[in-house]
C-alpha positions in Angstrom: -4.7 60.9 267.3 -5.7 59.8 263.8 -8.0 57.0 263.0 -6.6 53.7 261.8 -7.0 53.0 258.1 -9.0 49.8 258.7 -11.1 49.2 261.8 -14.3 47.5 262.9 -16.1 46.5 266.1 -16.7 42.9 267.1 -19.4 42.6 269.8 -20.1 39.4 271.7 -23.1 38.7 274.0 -23.1 35.8 276.4 -25.6 33.7 278.3 -24.9 32.0 281.7 -23.8 28.4 281.5 -23.5 28.2 285.3 -24.1 30.3 288.4 -20.6 31.7 288.7 -19.8 35.0 287.0 -17.1 33.3 285.0 -19.4 30.7 283.6 -20.6 32.2 280.3 -21.1 31.0 276.8 -21.1 33.0 273.6 -24.6 33.3 272.2 -24.6 36.3 269.8 -21.8 37.8 267.7 -21.9 40.9 265.5 -19.3 42.6 263.3 -19.8 46.3 262.2 -17.3 47.9 259.9 -15.9 51.5 260.1 -18.7 52.7 257.8 -21.3 51.3 260.3 -22.3 48.5 258.0 -23.4 45.2 259.4 -21.0 42.6 258.2 -22.1 39.7 260.4 -24.8 38.9 262.9 -25.0 35.4 264.2 -26.6 33.6 267.1 -24.4 30.9 268.5 -25.3 27.5 270.1 -23.4 27.2 273.4 -21.5 23.9 273.8 -23.1 23.1 277.1 -26.3 23.6 279.0 -27.7 27.2 279.3 -28.2 27.9 283.0 -29.8 31.3 282.4 -30.4 33.4 279.2 -30.0 36.6 281.2 -32.9 37.9 279.1 -33.0 41.5 280.6 -29.4 41.9 279.3 -29.3 39.8 276.2 -32.9 39.8 275.0 -32.5 36.1 274.4 -35.1 33.5 275.5 -35.3 29.7 275.6 -35.6 28.4 272.0 -33.8 31.4 270.5 -30.6 29.5 270.0 -32.1 26.3 268.7 -30.6 25.4 265.4 -27.8 28.1 265.8 -24.3 27.1 264.6 -21.6 26.3 267.0 -19.0 28.9 268.1 -16.2 27.5 266.0 -18.2 27.9 262.8 -19.1 31.5 263.6 -15.6 32.2 264.7 -14.3 31.2 261.2 -16.8 33.7 259.7 -15.5 36.4 261.9 -11.8 35.7 261.1 -12.6 35.8 257.4 -13.8 39.4 257.8 -10.7 40.6 259.7 -7.0 40.2 258.9 -3.6 41.4 260.1 -4.3 45.0 259.1 -7.6 45.3 260.9 -7.9 47.3 264.1 -10.6 46.1 266.6 -12.5 48.8 268.5 -14.9 48.3 271.3 -15.8 48.6 275.0 -13.6 46.2 276.9 -12.8 44.6 273.6 -10.3 42.3 275.2 -13.1 40.1 276.4 -14.7 39.8 272.9 -11.2 38.9 271.6 -10.8 36.2 274.2 -14.3 34.8 273.6 -13.6 34.4 269.9 -10.0 33.2 270.5 -8.6 35.9 268.2 -4.8 36.3 267.9 -3.2 39.7 267.7 -0.9 40.0 264.7 -2.6 37.2 262.9 -6.4 37.8 263.1 -6.1 41.5 263.8 -3.5 44.2 264.1 -4.2 45.6 267.6 -7.2 46.7 269.6 -8.5 50.0 271.1 -10.6 49.8 274.3 -13.2 52.6 274.5 -13.3 52.2 278.3 -9.7 53.4 278.3 -10.3 56.1 275.7 -13.1 57.7 277.8 -11.7 57.0 281.3 -11.6 60.3 283.3 -9.7 61.4 286.4 -12.1 62.2 289.2 -10.6 64.9 291.4 -13.4 64.4 294.0 -12.4 60.7 294.6 -8.8 61.0 293.5 -9.1 58.1 291.1 -10.1 57.2 287.5 -13.7 56.9 286.6 -14.7 54.3 284.0 -18.0 54.4 282.2 -20.2 51.8 280.6 -20.8 51.8 276.9 -24.5 52.5 277.6 -23.6 55.7 279.6 -21.1 56.8 276.9 -23.5 56.3 274.1 -26.6 57.8 275.7 -24.7 60.8 277.0 -22.7 61.6 273.9 -24.8 60.2 271.0 -28.2 60.8 272.5 -30.7 59.4 275.0 -31.9 55.9 274.1 -29.0 55.0 271.8 -28.5 51.9 273.9 -31.3 50.4 276.0 -31.9 47.2 278.0 -31.9 44.5 276.8 -28.8 45.1 274.8 -28.7 44.4 271.1 -25.1 43.7 270.0 -25.7 45.4 266.7 -26.7 48.6 268.4 -23.8 48.3 270.8 -21.3 47.8 268.0 -22.7 50.6 265.9 -22.5 53.0 268.8 -18.9 51.9 269.5 -18.0 52.8 266.0 -19.8 56.2 266.1 -18.1 57.1 269.4 -14.7 56.1 268.1 -15.0 58.1 264.9 -16.4 61.2 266.7 -14.0 61.5 269.6 -10.8 59.5 269.1 -9.3 61.8 266.5 -10.2 65.1 268.2 -8.5 65.6 271.6 -10.5 68.8 272.4 -13.8 67.1 271.8 -12.6 64.1 273.7 -11.8 66.1 276.8 -15.2 67.9 276.6 -16.8 64.5 276.3 -15.0 63.2 279.4 -16.2 66.2 281.5 -19.8 65.6 280.3 -19.6 61.9 281.1 -18.3 62.7 284.6 -21.0 65.2 285.4 -24.0 63.4 283.8 -25.8 61.2 286.4 -25.4 57.5 285.7 -28.7 55.5 285.9 -28.5 52.3 288.0 -27.3 49.5 285.9 -29.1 46.1 285.6 -26.5 44.4 287.8 -26.9 47.1 290.5 -30.7 46.8 290.4 -30.4 43.0 291.0 -27.7 43.5 293.7 -25.2 41.7 291.4 -27.1 38.4 291.5 -29.8 37.6 288.9 -31.9 34.5 289.6 -29.1 32.8 291.4 -26.4 33.8 288.8 -23.5 35.9 290.2 -23.1 39.1 288.1 -20.2 40.6 290.0 -17.4 39.9 287.6 -16.0 43.4 288.1 -17.0 43.9 291.7 -15.2 41.6 294.0 -16.8 43.1 297.1 -20.2 42.0 295.7 -19.2 38.6 294.5 -21.1 35.6 295.9 -19.7 32.8 293.8 -16.0 32.9 294.7 -14.7 33.0 291.1 -11.8 35.4 290.3 -12.9 38.9 289.4 -11.7 41.0 286.5 -10.5 44.6 286.6 
């Protein structure tokens, strides 16, 4: 597989605007280009009340978003950096696209999900294993590449590095998948909090752990 001619990573971090796992508001947006250059890094003022800043994940605290521009203003800045020939790369990038209301074919050409690139068949459990960006980066790029709280700039840069290193080389990609599968995965923040942080449901991808009743994602 060859690399696209033009690609970048758009990474969005959200705060909780309610207690359900589907109640989130964009709070931080970063764009990193294919040469790992920072094109944009903006904090965003959510339109409603912030229920919880999810500080252990986002690094954001009360007051950090004071004076930040609204989402629509930041969205226009992002769109100005993209275009119909730009390929978007990222971990579960579909969610970032949705948060920014980007339209395939108009605002970008198509997207490549790193979660799908690195998914690995697990013979032991007879299913596909999916990995977090943190596990992918710390296993394949080096320990400490991504830490908690997440910095969207570090996340986006790691996404670009992983994509450039493995997407175009099938042999290296297969070796990377084996390494990911056999490297112990540290307990994630959501597991440490039993999928509920200070009353906010964190079980968006884990319906068996959901306490809020909102629809879960796959």
